[in-house]
Structure formats: C-alpha cells, structure tokens
N, C-alpha and C positions, 0 to 999 in steps of 0.2 A: 355161805356157800361150806358146802361139807369137808369134811377134814380128814385124811389116811389114817385112822387107830392099829398100828400095827400088832402092839400087845393085844387090842383083843379079837383083830381076826390068825392071832396064835393061841389066843385061847377057846374061842366059837367057833365049831367047825362047820358050823351054819353061815359063818362071814366070808363072803367072799372064797366061798371053798377052789375057782383056778387060780388064787393068789398067796393062798398059801406054804405050798412051797419053794415061790419066790420070797414072800414075808421072812421067814425062815434061813434062807441066807440073806436075807440080807439085813437080822436080827444077829446072824453068826457074825460077823461082817464083812460078809464078802456083799458089795454093791451089786443089784440087780437091775437091770435095762426096764425091766416091767415096773416094775415098785416106783422106780420113777415118771416114768411115764404115768403110772396111776397116780401117783402123789401132785405132779403137776396141772394133771388132766383135776384134781379134784379141786383144787383150787383156784383154776382158771380155764375156761372149755374152750378156749381158742387159746392154747397159749403160744408166749413172743417168739417172733424166730431169736431170740438172742437167748434164748435155754438152750438152746446147742450149742455155744458156745460154750455156755457154763459147766455143761455135761462132757466135755469133748475136757476143761481146761481141768474139772476136777477127777475125772475119769479114766482118757483118754477119745482118741475119735472113734473107735472102735462100739465101748460102748454108746457112747453119743447116738450115731449110726441105727445102732439095734433097738434103744431108743426112740430114736424117731420114728421109726418105720414100726411100733408098737404103740401110739400114742394113736397111729389113727386105727387102732381097732379098740378103741375106747368110744364105752358112751356116759349118757349119765349116768352121776352115780358109782362112778367109775368100772363099770362091767365089762366085759370084756363080750366084742360081737359075735353073732356066729359068724365061721372063713368067709360067705359068699352070699352072706346079709347083703339087703340095698339101699344105701345109707347116701347121705349127700356129702362125703368125707373129701371131696377131693377138697374142693376148695376150704372150706374150714380150714384145711393143714399145710396150705399152699406153700404160705412164708416157710412154713417151720421145715416143708422140705426142701425147698430151693433152699433153706440157710444147708442142712445137712450134705446136700451137694455140691453146693460152694465150696463146706471144708475139704468132702474126699476130693475134688475136681484138687484141691489146691495141697494135698497132703503127701510124701514121701510115700516113696511104694513100697516100702514095708511098707504101711499103713496101711496105707491101700489095699495091698492085700490080703492083709490080715481083716480088713473091714468086710473083703469081697466073699472071704471064707466066712466069717461070721453070719453075711446075709444072704450065701446060700442057702444056709443051715435054717435059714428062718418062710423057705418060700414053700409054703407049704397047701397053700389055697390061691384060688386069684388075685385078690387082693395085694399078699402080700408079695407075689409072684410079679405085680406092678408096681408095686412101691420099688421094690429090689430091684430092676431094668428101670427103674427112673433114675436110683439113689447111686449107680452102678451100670452108664449107661455103652460102657462098651465089654458089655462081657459077654462071648459069641454065644447063640441057641437063649438065654435070657428072653428076648421079645418075642421069641417064637415059644417059647414055653409061654407067656406070659399071653397073647393071641387065641394060641389054644386052650389056656384056662379060661377066658374070660366071654370064648366064642356063644357058650351059651347060655349067658346074660349079657340084659338090656341097660347095660350100668354105662352112661354116656359118660362121666367125670375120669370115670377109669382110663377109656379108652381117648381121653384128650388129656391123661398125664402120662400114656405109653405115646404119647407122635411127638417127648421131649426126648425118648429115646432110639427109636428108629433109624435105622443106618441105611439103608436102601430104598429106592424108589418101588419095590414091590414089596418091601413091610408096611414103608406111608402106603400105600395104595389101598392094602389088604387092611390098615386099621382105619383107612378112611371109608371105607363101604361101612363101617359100624358108628363110628364118631360122627359123618357126617364133616361134609367140607366145611365149615363154620366153624369149626374150632379152630381153622387157618386162620381167625381173627386177632389171636394171640399173639402180639408180637414178642414173647420172649418163644415162641412156637415156629413162626415165622425166621428168624433168628436164629433161632437154632436146624434148623431144618435148612435154610441156604449153608449155612456155614458146614452142614455135613452133604449134603445131595447136590448143592450147587447149582448149577445153568440147569438141568435133569427138572429139577420144581416148579418153571416155568412157567408149564403149559397147568399147571395144579394151584396155581396162584391167580393167574389170567380177571377168575369171575368178581376178585375181591379191590377191582382196582376202579370202579362207580366210589363214588364220595357217598354213600347215602349215607342219612342220618345218624350222628355219631361214629361214624365211623370214620371218620376224614386220617384219620392219624394212622390206620392200619392202610387203608390207596397211598399214603403217601411212602408208608415202606415198604409196598410190593413193586414202588415206578419206581425205588430208592433200589430195588434186587434185582429187577431186571436192569436198570440201566450198567450195574456191576458183570450181569452174563453176559448181555449183548448179545446172546442171538437171537438168529431167525426169526423163533416162536415170543421172544420177549418180544422185537422190536414189531413184530409184527398187532402181538395184542396193545405196546402202548400209542401203537399208530391209530389202530383202533380205542385208544380210551380218546387220544387228540380230533381224530374228524367228528366223534360223536359230544366233543364240546368240556371234555376232560384236559388237564392239564401239557401243553405245548414240550416243554424243556424236554422233557424226562425219552421221548420219538425223539427230540431232536440231535441230541448227545449220542444214543445208541447210532444216529444215525453221524454223525462226524465217526465216530469211532471205528463204525466199518461203513466207509464209505459204497461201498460195491454189491456187499451186501443190501442196502440200506436201498441201494437204485433197481435194482431186482422187484423188493416189495415196491415200490411206491411204483414204478410201471403196472404190475398187479395189482395194486387200490384203485385203476381208474381215473376216470371225473373227478372222485373228491379230494382225491391226492393232487391232482395236477400240477399249482401252484408247487406246491410241498418239492413238486418232483424237481419244474423248473428252478426256482429257488436252488435245489441242489446241489442243479448239474452249475448253475454260476458257479457254484462256492469250489466241485469240482468237475473245473473244464474237461482235465486227464481223462471223465468217465463218459466225454459227447459220442463216441468211440460206439460205445454198449446202449445208448440211449435209441428208446421208442425214435424212429420218422420223423413222427410230428413235433418229438421234444427238441430233434437236429432243426429243425427245420424253422422253427420258432428263435430258436438261440443261436443259428448257428452268425448271422449278422449284426446281431447282439454282441456278440464275444468279440466277434471285429473290432468293430469301433469301441470298443475298449482298449484296442490299439493301434487307432487309428493317430492317437498322439503322444511323441515319447515321453519315453520317462526319463529326466531330470538325471543329470552324471550326478557325481560326488563334489564336483568341484564348482556346481550350479549352488549347492542347497549350502544353508547355513551348518556347525559344524552339531548342532544340537540334535538336525535331524539324518548325522551321515554316523554318529558316534555318541550315543544321549550318556550324559555324563552317568547312570546306571551302571554301562558297559565298560566307561571307563573313565574312574574314576580321577577328578581335578587335583589337584595339589592344591591345595588352601593355605591360605596364609596363615603364619602359627599367631595363635591365642596370646595377648598380652595380657599380661594381670596386672592393677592395678590396686591395692590394695587400700581401703582409708579411705575413700569417695565418700563424704559426706550423704547422707538418705536425709532429703527432705521430711519434717516433720508438718503436716499438714495437714488440713481438709476441710476442704469447698464445698457446694454444691452448687454448680456451673450450668442452667441452664440451658440446651441450645434455643437458636430458636422455634416452635412450634413446637417442642415438647413439654411444656408446660399448660399450651393449651387443651392436650391429648387429654395430659392426667388431670387435670383440672374439672372435666364430667366424672370421670372415673365418681361410679358410684358402687362401692360393692354391700351385698346386702349382708345387713349386722344382725343377728337377732338381740332379744331381749326387752326388759321392761322398760313401760315409757320412762320419757327422763325427767317427768315429774319431781320425782326425788334427785338431784343432785349433788342436793348438799349433802347426802350422807355419803358420796362417792369417797373422798380423798382419806375419810374416817374407814372403812368399810380395806379400800386398797390399803392400806396399812397394816389394814389385821391379815390382810390377803383373801378376805371376805368375798371379793368380787370374782362370778365366774369370767368363764375364757371370753364369755360371750360382751358380759359387763365391762371388762377391762375396751373390749376391741369399740365397742358403742364410746362409749366414755372420749378413749384417747383419740378417736375419729369428731365426735358432735361435741361433747363434751366444753363449758366453759373454759377461755385459753386459762383465765391466771389461774384452774384447780390442777389440768393437765401438763402445762408447759412447765413448769417446774419439776415435774416430775419424767417428763419423755426420754432425758438422756438416759434415766440409770434404768426403761422398763425394757423389757423383754416380752416377744410374744409370746404368751402365754401356748400357744399347740399351733401347728403349719394347719389349714384348710382349701376349703376353693378359692375364698378366697382373701388370700393371707396376702400375695402379688396387691393385688388391686390395693387392699388395705395400706399394707407400705408407703405406696404410687401415693394415695389420700394422705398420707403422713408426712412424705418430704413434701410436695407439696405446702401441707398446711405450717408445718415445724422447720421446715429449708435445714438447717446443720445441726439443728438440736434433734434431729431427726440420725442424722447420720450413721449413730452409736447399731440402733437398731435395723437401720437399711441394711447396714454392715455383716450383721450377725444373718440377717434370713437370705439377703446373698448367698453366701459363706454356710450354709446347709444345703448339704447331702440333696435333703426332700424337695426344699424350693425349686419350683418349674419359671419362674414369673423374673426369668435371668436378666431381666430388660429396667430391674430396678437401679443396679450402676449406673444407668445410663449417667444422670445427673453428679454423680458422686466422684469426686478427682479425690485420691490417699492415695501413700502407696501403698497399704494395705488392697485398696483396688485395681489400682495397677497392674500387682503382682498375680492377683485372683482373674482378670483379666488376660496376662500377659499366659495363663498356664493354660485360660483354658481357649486359645485360638487353635491350640491342637488339645484337646478337651470332648464334652460331647458334645455331637451333632447339632441338635439344638440350641448351644452355648457361644459355639464357633461366629457365627450372625454379628450377634451382640455383642462380640469382643471384637468384633472388626469395626462396627459401629462405633466404639468408645473411643478407639485410639483414633479414628479418621475426626472426632467429635473434640479431641482434649489431643492433638498430638504434642503439643510445646510443651505439655504437661506429663506427658504419656513419659517422652523422654529422657526429660527433667527426673521424676524417679525413682525409674528405671537406670538410670545413669549410671548408680554403684553398682547392681547386680550385672550389667553389661559388662562392666570390666572386671567383676569379680572372678572370685575362685569358679572354674569350671564347674559344671553338675547340670539339672535342671532345671533350677534358677535361671541362668544365664544365659542356657540355650534361650528360654519365655524370652527374656528381655531381651536378646540380640534381637530372636526375629521381631520383635514390635519393633525394635531401632532402624530398621531395615525398612517395616511400612512409613516410618517419619525420617529419612535422611539429612533433609537441613534444619531441621527441628532437632538434632541425633547432634548435629553436629554442633549448632547455635549453645545447648545443651554443654559440651563437654570442655567448651570455648576458654568457661574461668579454670576452671579447674588442672589448669597445664597444659605444658609438650606430651606432657605422659599419656594426659588423658586422648588429648585428640589421638593422638600416636592410635590408643586401643583402640578409639572408636572410628576410625579411620580402616584398620584395620578388618575390623566387623562390616563396618559394609563394603569393603571392598570383596567382600564374596559374590560373586558374579548371580543375581537372584537364579541361572538357570541350576547352580552348582546346588544348590539348596534343593537336594532331593526326599521327599517324605524316607521312613525307613519304617514299613516294609514297603516296596516298590509295587504297586498295586501292580497285579497282573486282572487287565481287561477283561478274556474270558475267554473262552472259544466258540461264544458262539458269534464274535462280530472279526472274520476276516479280513481282509482286503477285499480277496475275493469275491465277497458277495457285497461289499459297499461301492457307493459311486467314484472314478477316480476323479483325485483330490488335480484340481490346474492349481498351474504358477499364475500371480499378475503376468495378465500377459496373453496366455490362453495359450502361450507355445509347448509348455512343456508337463507334465503329471505327475507326483508325484512317487517312485516306486516304491514296492507293496510294503521292502521289508523299512521303510519310511514311514509310511502308511501304517504300520504299524507301531512303531517310536509314535505315531501321533495319539495313536487311540490309548496308547499307555499313559502320554500326560493329560487325557482327558479326564483319563479314568481318578486322575486322583485331583480331581474336583470339585470343590463341597460350597455347600453356600455362600454365599459372599466372599470365597473366595477361590483363584484358581493359580496351576503353576506357572511359572516364568513362561514356562516352553511355550505355552499354548499362547502366547504374545510374539512367539517367535516362527508361529505357525500364520497369524494372523498377519505377519508384516512380508509372509513371500506367499502364500496362497491366495488365491484369488477368494474374495469375500461372498461372488451368490453359490461357486462350487463347494468353498466349508459350509456354508449354511444348509444347504444339501445337504452335504454328508453328515453332517451333525443330524437330521431330519431323519436320513438312514438308518443310524446308530437307531433311530429313539425307532423306530418301527419293525430293528431288527427285535430289540429289547422287548415291545408292545408281543412282536408275534412270537417270544421262544416264552411266554407268558409271564413279565414284570420280575423276571430272578431279582430279590434281592441285593445280590449280589453284581446287581446291573444297573441298579439305581444310577452311577455315575454317567449314563449314557442319557438320562433328564439332565441332572445337574450341567451337563455340559453344555446342554443350551443356551445357560447366560452366559457367558464369555463371548460363543459365536453366531449366537440366532438371530432370524432377522424377524421381518413383519409379515412375512408367511410363516415362519416357526409359530408367530406371535396366533395367529391363522389356523394352523394346526394344533397345539394347545387347549386354546382354552374351551372348545368343546371338551377337552378330554378333562379336565383340571372338573370341568362341572358335574360330569359326568361320575365320574371314580370315586366320590365317596357312597353313591348305589351300589357299588360295589365293593364292598370293603376297601378299599381305597383312598379313606384320605389321608393316611401320610404323605403316597406319591401326589394327591391336591396339592397339599399345603407344601410340599417341592416344589410341586406348581410353582406355586406365590413364588416363594424366591426367582421361580426362574426367569418370569415375569419380570419383576426388580429386575433382575441380575440383566436382562437384557435392555431396559433404559431407556429402550426406546419411542416416542409419544404415544406409537398405537400399545407399547404392549402396556403403557403405563395404563391408556384407556382402558382396555382390555379390564386389567384388574383393577378398576379403578368401577367400572360394571362389575363384575363380581363381588366388591363389598357392598355394593346395591341394591343386584338383582340376585345371587348365590339363591336356589331353593337349600339347601343343608344350614343351619345356620350357624354348623360350626365354625365352614369353610368361608361363609359371610362374614364370621368376626377375623377370621384369620386375614381374609381381606384387608379387611378394613384395617390391622393394625399393622399390615405391609404400607398401603398408602401414606399412615403416618407416618413408618420410619423413612418413606421415600418422601413424604414430605421433609422431615426435620433435619436430610441431607441434604438437602434444598434452601437449607432457612423459611421453610413457610409450612404454614399450616393447612391441615389435610383440605379445608376449604379453598386456601388461598391456589393451592396444588388442583384444584376441582377449575376451581376459574382458567385457569392453562391448559387442562384438559379437553374440556366440551370440542367434543368434532366438530368438523367444517364441513367435514362427507363430502368437498371437493367444490363447495361451494364460495370457494377465495373471490375467485373470478365473476364478473358480471353476468360473460356469457354461456358461466355455469348455466344463469338462474335462464338460458332460455332455451327450450326442447326445437329443433332445425328440420322440419318432416319433409325441405325440399320443399313442396311451391305450396305450405305454407308453417307457422311456426305457433307456438306455444310459451307462454309466458307462467313459469313459477313461483306460485307463492306460497306462504303459510297465514292460517289463523291462529287465533290466541293460544291453542292445546299444540304448536309448532305444525297439525294435521298439512298435510304439502295438500294444496290443490294446483291448479290453472287457468292460467284464462287464454280465450281466444283472441282472434286478430279484431274482432268489435267489443275486445276486451268482457266477454261475458265470462262467468265466471264458470268452472268446471269442474266435477268432482274428481276427475282424472280425463289424461289424452286420448282423444279417441282411436280404435285401434285404426293403424292404416288403411287407406284407402288406395285406390286402381292411380291416381292422381299423384299420388306421394314417392317419394324417392323409395326405390325397393333394398336400398341398403339404407339409408339412415333413418329413416322412419321407421322400422322395426328396431331398431339397435335404440333410438331413442323412447319409444316407447318402453320400451323393458329398462332403458335407465333409469326414468321415473319409477315404476313398478320396484327396484330394485334401493331407489329415497327412498319410497314410502315407506321398507320394510325397516332402512337406517334408522330413517329419522323415527319410529312409533316403537324402539328400544330409547333410545335417546334423548327424545322428549321428555317422558316418567321422571329422569332421571335430573334434568335442569330444569324442571318446574319446580321438583321436591328440591333441588339446592335453591335456590332463590327463596323461596318459603321458608326454609330453615333459617334463610340469611336474614329476611326478617322480622324473626322471632327472637333470632340470638343478640338480633342490633349489629351485623355486621357493618366493615364500614369497608368502601375502599379509595382509593388515593381520585384523581383526576385523572391523574392517566391511565391507571386502570379502569378507572370506566367505562372513556373512550375505549379504547382500545377490547377490555377484553371482556366487555359487555356491550353499548350503545356501538360497536365495531364488528363484534363479533359475526358472522354472513348466518348464523344459526342462531344463535340466543335473542339477536334483537330484537329478531320479532315478537321474543314474551319482553323484551325491557319496555317496549312499544308499549304494549298496554297496562301496564303500572306505573303509579307516580313513586317519584324520586327525588330525594333531602339537601342538601349540601349546606351547609352552615345555620337552619332551624330555616331556607329556604327549600319551599315544595318546585319539579317541577319536570315534566313529562319529555319523550322522545320522539316527535312527530315523527309519521309517515316517511317526511324526506331527508329523517337524521337531524334536523336541527333541535334547538331544546326549547319549548314555553312554559310560563307561568300560568296560575290561573284563571287569569284571566286571555290569554291565550297571546299576550304580546310575549318577546322573546326571552329568553334568559341567558345569562355569561355565566358558565364554570368558572370560580375562579380556578386559579392552576392548584392553590395548595389547597384545596375544599380536599373536605371529608366526604363521600357523599356515601347516603345512608338510603337501605327499602325501607320507610317508614312503617310500621303498623296504625293501623287506626287514631289508636291509644297518644301516637303521638304526632299523629300528623294535623298540621297547619291546614285550616278552612278545607274539614271534610268535606260538609256539606255546599260546598263552590267544585273543587274535584268529583267529585260523585256528582253535579248538575254537569258537568264539562265531559265527561265520559258518557253519562248519558245521550246530550246531544249530538255528539259524536259516535256515538252508537259502537264506543268503543269496549269490546269484551277483554275481562281480562282472564290470565291463565290461573290463577287463583284468587280463592276471597280477598281483597283488599282491604275498598272501599265499604264491600259489604260484608265484613268481615265481624261475626257476631262479640260484643267488648264487654266482658266482665268486669264486675267489681267485689269488693269480698264488703260486709260489712263494719264499721268501727271494732267491734269484742273478736271479727274472727280477723282481723289483721291483727289484732292482740293476743291473740293464743296462736295454736297450733293442730287445733283440730274444726273441722269444715259439717258440724253435726244436722244441716240441714239434709244428706248424703245420705243420714243413719237411719236403715230401715226401709230405705228403696229397693228395688225390687228389680234385676240387672237383664237385662235383652241380651243378644249376639254380640258378642263384643266387635265393633267397626274394622274397617279397614286404616281409615288415619288413629285409630286408639293401637293395633298394630302396631304402630311402629313406633312407639312410645316406648307403652308399657310391657310389661313382663312378668309372670310369675315368679312368684316367691319358693325357695325353698322346699320342695316334696320333706314332706313329716313321716307320720305314720301312715301304715300300709299308700303308703305312694304319696297322699293326698298333697295340696296346694290348698292353705290358706287366706291366702288371697294373692293379688297382684301390685308392681311399682311403680311406680313412673320418677326414675332418673333426671335428677337437675344438676346442675354444676357447683361442681364445688362440691361435691360431697354428697349434698341436701338430696333429699326423695320423699316422695309422697308413697304411703302405703295404707291402702286398701282394703280389708279385710271382710273377707264373708264367710256369708254359712246359708247352708252344712259344707260348701270348698269342694275345690273341681278332683279332678287324679288328674296326674302329669300328662296322659296321654291324652286328654281332653280338657285342657285349661282353655281352649277361646268359646269352651260352648257355655255362655254364662246363664244361660236359662236357667231360672226357677234359682239364683242364687239369688242371700239378700245380703247389704251394706249393714257390717255391725262396727266399723269405724275407717275415718277418714282421717291419716295421722301426719302432722309433715316434720319429719325432720333432720338435724344435721347443724341446722339454725335455729333461731332464739323460736320465732314466731314467721307468721306469713308478712310481716310488714320488711321483711329482713328477704326475702325475696323481689325478684324483677317482677316489676308489676304487669309487663305485658308474659311475660311466666305465668303469672299468677291466674292470666286472664287463657291463656291455652288452657290450664291446666284445669281448670272452674270450665269452659266449655269440654272438651273431653272426658269429664265424671258427668255432665251434662247429657251428653251423647248415650253414655253406661246406660244411666240410670232411667234411657226414654221411656224402657219396657220394647 
C-alpha cells in the first residue's frame, strides 16, 4: 500500500508536481484538504465514510466538505485526474459523499454558508460542478451549471449523482433525458425526488411498478409514494398495476382516500374494473348518483335490501357494543398487595394423555461417530473433549449408567435445527433429571420449540409461560395449552406474583389466574382472608374490561358498508354500523388460541350463521386487498366464530398458500381450524396432515392434530378414530339410491371403492344414467350424489387404510367398546374392518358381512366387555394358515397385506448387533412409495449432498443407510446408481431391543430399496 511521503514531494520537483504547493502549506502547519484527500486515498482507494467525520472533528466542516470533493478527483497513485476525464468514480465514492452531504444538512447556518463559499470556488469543471451541487443542493443555478457542463459528456454516473440535487420537474426531465429512467430505481433518489418534487413525480416513476427480478423493493417504494400522492395519475398507475396482477392494496387505499376521483377512474377503466367499481360503490353508497347507469341498476336493489331489516337501538344491545371499554374506561377495583405469600419450590414433569406418546416417536438426526466406543465417552466428556454432536448422541442414546448421573448438570453446547426435538427426547428418557436442561432451552430467546415447557411444572416455567401469553405470537398458543394442562399448578405457583407488587410480573400472573378462576380461589384459600380478598379483586374484573394496549385498529379496508349486515338472534334486527366497527375491533384482538372476551358477547347476541358469513366476508376482503400483514387478524378471527362453511373455504387456501410464498398464513390457517374445533374442522386438519403437498405444512398440521388430541386427553391415532368421516352414511337409507321406478344399493369393496347393486343383485361400477322411466328429479339428484360420494371416498379411503396399517405395525389396541363404536360400527370403516383379522386376549376373530363375529372355524365369537382388541401382524397372529385358508375360501380381499404380508427375521448375530451387513454393497433402485412414508433424507453436507437416509423408530432410535456417492438435496428420491455403504441401528443396544414386528417391517423396506 503506497504511503504519501510529504518530505520527498517537497524535495523532488518531479514527484507529484500538482501537489507540491499543497504539501508546502501542509508542512508549514496549514492543513490542506487536497493533501488530506491524497493521504487517505493512498492508504485506501475506497475510503470509509467515517473519515469525513474525522476531518470535520480535526479541521472543521468546511475542510471536510472540500476534502470529500477532492477525494473524488484522485486516481491510483494519488494522481489528479483530468478535469473532465471519464472514470467510474460515482459508485466508488458514494458513501463518502453521502456522509459529507448529511453533515452539511445538519450544520449551523454559519458553517453551511462558509461551506457553500468554499465549494463554490471548487466548481471549475464538470465533475466538481456535479459534486458541489450534490453536497449543497439548495444553491440556485448550481444544478443548471452542472447540467450545462455535463451536456457534452456521456457520463451516466455523473448524471445519476445529479438526480439527488434537482429541485423542479423541468430540471429532472432534463437530467433524465441523459441519465435514463432506470436511474430512478435508486431508493435514495426516489425518496429525495418524492420529497422535493412531490405528486408531479408520479408520471415519471410509474414504469417502476412491475416487480421485475431484483426490483421488488423499488416497486414497493413506488407504490407507497403513489399512495401518499393520491392523485389521479397516481391512482391510474396503481389501478393498472392491480389489473395487471400487481399488489391490490395500494390502489384501494387511494380509492379510500379519494373516493370520487377513484369512481371516475374505475368507470373509465371499463369491464376489467367492473367488480372493483361495484365494491367501491358498496362502501361509498353516497356516490351512487354519480355512478354509471349499469352500476346503479345492479346495486339499487342490493343496497335497498341492506336497509330491509331495521337497526337495533342501544337498549337492545349489550354495553360492550354501545360504549366499549376502550371508549369509556371502566373503573377497576384497587389491587390489593399482600406480601410474604410463599412461592412453592417444586419441580416435576407431568405428562398429559397423548403428549408422551407423540414425543416417544421423536427421532432427531444426530451426527456423530459410531457408538462402539461408548466406554470412552465419560472420560472424554469430563475432559471437555466431546464435540457438540457427540454430546447430543451420547445423552440421547448412550448407556443410562453413563449419562444419567451427568444429565442434571449438562447444558446444550449449541442450538441447531434439531435441538427442540432432542430436548423432548431427553425429557422422555430422563424425566425430572432433564428438567434443568429443558428449562434452560425454553428460556433461550433463540429456541423455537416452545412446546418443550408443556410437561414441565415449576415456578420458573409458570412465570415464563405467563410472560409469553403476551409475548411472541408463536409462543402464545403453547402458553395457553400449558395453563389448560396444569390449571391447579398454574394458580398455586403464580399466586404470590398475582397478589404481589404491581408490575409486569403481577400483570402476567393475574392473566393466568383469570384463565383458571376456580383453581385460583382454591390456591388462595389456605393463605388467609387477605389473600382470598386479593384474588377476588383480580377475578372481579370483567373480562371485557381487559383490553390490550394499544387497542388495535382494524384498518380502513374493512368498513361496515363493505360487509354483510350482522343479524341479531331471531333475525328481527341488525347491528348498526357503529356497533359493527366495535365488532371488527374486537375481532382484531384475536390471536391464535385466544380471543378477546367481547367476541363471546358478540356470539351471544348475533345469529351464528350471520356471524360466520360476516367473518368469511372479512377474510375475502383481506385476500382481495393482498393479504396485508396488518390485517392477518381477519384470518385469526375465523377461529372463534367460523363454522363448517368456513372450513370448506379455508382448506383449499391453506393447501395452496405455501406455493404462493404464504407459508406463514397457511400455518395460521391450521390454528384457525383447530380453533373452530368442529368435527369437520378437525377432519380437515387431519387430512392436511396426511395429504398436504408441502412437507413443512404437513408436519405443522400433524403437530396441530397432536395438540388437539392432547387437549382431549387422546393420542393422535385415537383422535383419528373419532374423526373418521361418515360421509352421510349413518342411516341405512343413505346406502340406497332411489331413481323412483328402480333403486340401487351402494356397497364398498376392500379398498372402500364404492359400487352399486341393481334390483337383481348384479354388481355395477356405478349407477346407470337416469332413463326416460326414472323420476326426472330424483334420479339425476341420486346419480350426482353417488358421483360426489365416490369423489369423497377416494380421498378418505387412502387415509383410513393407512391408519389401520399403522395400527397393525404399532400394535395398537382398542377397548371392546371403542372397537364396536369406532371400527366395526362405523358406517364407512366397517367395510375395511370386515377384510381383516382381529384379536382379543390372544384369540383371533373376524367381523362377518352381517356384523357378527366369528373365529377361524367360522363359529360365533363373543368379545368380552373388558377385552383389548388388536389388529395382529402375521408374526403375532394365531393360526395364520387357517385364517389364510378361510379368507381364500370366502374370497375375502384385504385392504392391505395382513395374512399374506412378508415376514422377515434376523439371524442370531444380527439380533445381537446393530449392523445389517447383508445389504452392504447392494445397488438401490428408485425409492418406492411405501418407503417414502417412513424414510427421510439425512442432513445436507458439503455442496448440498445427502449421504444417506434414515428410518426413525419409536423412542428416539433410528436405522441409518449410508449411500455412495450420495444424493443432491433436490433429488434425494432418485436412488438409482447408489450403493449401500452401511446399515446401522442407533439409539438402542441392538436389534434384539427393537420390536420384532418393526424389525420385520424395516427389513422388508430395505429389501424393496435394494431390489434394483
């Protein structure tokens, strides 16, 4: 790096002659801006902007401004460039000049005037004229002189710099003729011109609206500017953007600001803007007289119908809808502070039904070396030699006698993608011994698996949960679930905080006690009258008076005039518009898992159907306005007020949104389905968990199903039993298609594919088309009913077959009552049940066509009332040959292989080890569908390569298949030309510790993989 030698320059006339006079001044003790610029340039050819601050501190602002200008006139070796030479200097010196301009803008009047005088003396050439005009853009004539000086040059960099200084539309157009309009893509230029020129800028920036590749931010900035301008040209440009598939909310916001102007432009846009015009007039009915005649004809009767039902008067409405708490604050009781209430010192792990079963199948991928040397791990751990992955692997899968004494004092060495699942596995394995580890993880702001707190019970956890009720949005539903799971513990642990000193901790504790009022009273009772009184004061606050701060603004996009009228129960009155505004404000307070108490008031007084359609209309307006983030509450609000029609509306949106870069809204939609909570909503949620095209959405839906099941005290599979859809087949009459003159009976085959039997018992794939002799109304309707049934069954059948097959492999059992009601008695599932062999207390049976039970000799079978019913794998089925013969004789086809299912057993040495060498060296084929359901790719390593695949097993164990040469992340399902390097079990001591059925299934899958 060259160094500027001032002494050498002073001695040698040939050394930088253009700098010698300035060097002499510098050596005489008078600081020179040019020398300062040359010195910095020699040290660093792209000076940092902070150097301007240093110049200003050492020598004053005038010196700094001149030095910044002169830095732009230097090239390599600190040689002065020619006055009008061409060089790419603008981009190189942007930060330096920007900082100098900022300091000048903030300077005192005296310093600014002195700087103007100094810079005026520097304006000798084209470049210096441009730079000076940039640094002090308010000087009359400076821009004109720079334009004149540059007119002979083809220097786009200089022209673009000048755009920061133009102060009129005429000057801007003059500069743009030479710089080109693409120069306007600079956010700084746009901001400056928008401030200086204002609305007249609109026609010059509309070409920037299309979000072409790499310029979305510019398009967003232009839209924001046009909305701020709100002129007719601005609206015209935004409307064209909307009609061309752009962002709708910007044009609609201008229409909201200037409704009459928008009406004129919408009418001029013709047919493409037809629906926009009609909606605009619905929101602004006062403009109807100025609307086109065709629009008046469409809307006159519609608007008249809105007035057909009279508004309710205030006396007919609850106070919350007349004068809500945020308009007239209620007087709240004085909080009573009681000091000295003991804080319980307890730590426990309490599992709700279903949660531990879900966590038992967690199997986070943990990289690391083979476990053949566990005996060395304790010593290496104590010396701090174990890597993070080795520690994860050891505590998750290592011998209990090694890790159990150490887990209580262990902390996670790092957080990664799998840390949350790992903590869940460790809690499952060590219970309270892993409490501290789990609590540390839960407290970490970077942790995202908020649900690790669900089985933890302590005052630290209770306080964390209470704080998160108003914390990160993703954490709130988990906090609500924790309180619902542990209401007694929540009240007991937070009692002292709830009656303690006022502050954030007390407010959070009070909120929890209000969620569990009876438990709060029970917790207070042993502590005396004063504590009881303090708690009663907390609970005496009406829920509707607990308003969040600040009160949310629903937004301009959902005015009452643009929404359906809200009918009161009975249908004789509607809510007046002012009350509707209060309703939208209440709904805007909704977050996943919780809603404002005022919504319950609305549900009490409003017709449920009308309220659901109102909420659906809010959703539609939110979507029509481009799904603005500030209006996401319209999606959340469907949870407390939605119905099954909302479910049908939501499901296609949820499944499509991830492909439209709206994954966050799709996940929120899953919360809404869980919040609606009807059978249809939960069936839809379960269906997304089974069939969603996007893996991340599918996993999230599975988590929501597990959470709902946990809240009901069930496992996800038990919930699935209860959600099996009936498709309207509950009544026997539903199985008959009535054509009038003839009828057909609906049946289902072993795969649940529907068919019909005619009057002679002949089996038909589908009912014939209605004929001349059939009833002209009944027959077509019944024909359509069968077509709809076949379409619905096609979706349901695969789920139900897969669910029963999973039950067989997992060894699930049912009580006799559950079997009779949920399986053998289910109008749809029973057709699958009849094609399988079942067992109860060691005795096998089947369900005959007439619903009776029979054994392998076809004798009647009595199912004991206290029996546990299983769906046995062939490894556990008594008299497998006899059942196979019976099913063959009766020609009973099975929905999936049970009797003919291949059975695989390991050799003695294989059972005693963890490696299946029989597959090593085998070539793999394309991964089959059956394997896709169970196997998952390992984590990508260098260059995005996947080195193998993994088969998770219950309890955190897994089978790892290493492949050579490996797969690319985007093509992991293409297994052709892969060679098996290793098949290894991890997480348990050996294959003998794995259930024999699961071993058989895994070996079968491995044989399919390596079949070529």
